[in-house]
C-alpha positions, 0 to 999 in steps of 0.5 A: 127628242120630244118627238122621238119620246112621243112616238116618232122614232124616225126623228132619232136618225136626225139626232144621230146625224147631229150628235154622233160625231160629238159622242164619237170624239167623247168616247175616243178621247176616253177610250183611245179605241176607234172600234170601241168608240163606234160601238159605244155611240151605237149603244147610246142611240139604242138606249136613247130609243129604249129610254126615250120615255125618261126624257122630260120637257124642258130638259137639256138634251145634251146633258141627258145624252151625255148622262146616257153616254156615261152610263153606257161607258161605265156598263161597258168597262165595268166588267174589265179594267183596262189601261187606256192607250190613246190612238197614235193614228188619231192626229190633230191637224197641224196648220200648214204654216210652221216649218219642219222643225216647228211641226216636229216639235208640235207633233212631239208635244201632241204625243206627250199630251196624249200620253199625259191624258191617258195617264190621268185617272178616269174621273179627271180625264172625263171632266177634262174631255167634257169641258175642254173637248166637248165644250160643255158648260160647267152647269151642264157637266154638273148635271151630268155628274150629279154634283154642284157647279163649284165641284166641277170647277174644282175638278177641272182645275185639279185635272188641268193641274195634274195633266200639266204635271204629268206632261212635264214629267213625261217631257223631262222638264221641271214643274216650277 
């Protein structure tokens, strides 16, 4: 990114190759829409180019990139509120080992989990996606969200707890 910042914009293509899949997955888990996610990824790289002068030596590139990604998403959805419908065709791969009954049960649990994730408030869904799906460290998330690491830990804990409650409510099981 330093080279892009300093004028070698051809290096942005290399950054795109490295990070577009992670950004796409981030947006897909938050929006549930493939087309919107692809558009948002493009917007992130456009803004990275436009605001390349703001990247500083010694900064964590991933943190800077996700800050831009959050801003892109907020700007895109600020004008319209919408309910997130997670894409049912976006199936996670199931290992070939389980039998048909186990496979069906696992698929049903994935559908319930996606539904529970979609029902989480946006702030909680975002912190879970960053920590669990994008595998960012708490200190990186704290920089992205402009808060303390302790705050991130509490938010993740509360989000996981609420996700579990919603999951069990959807599955008809009681939470003990």
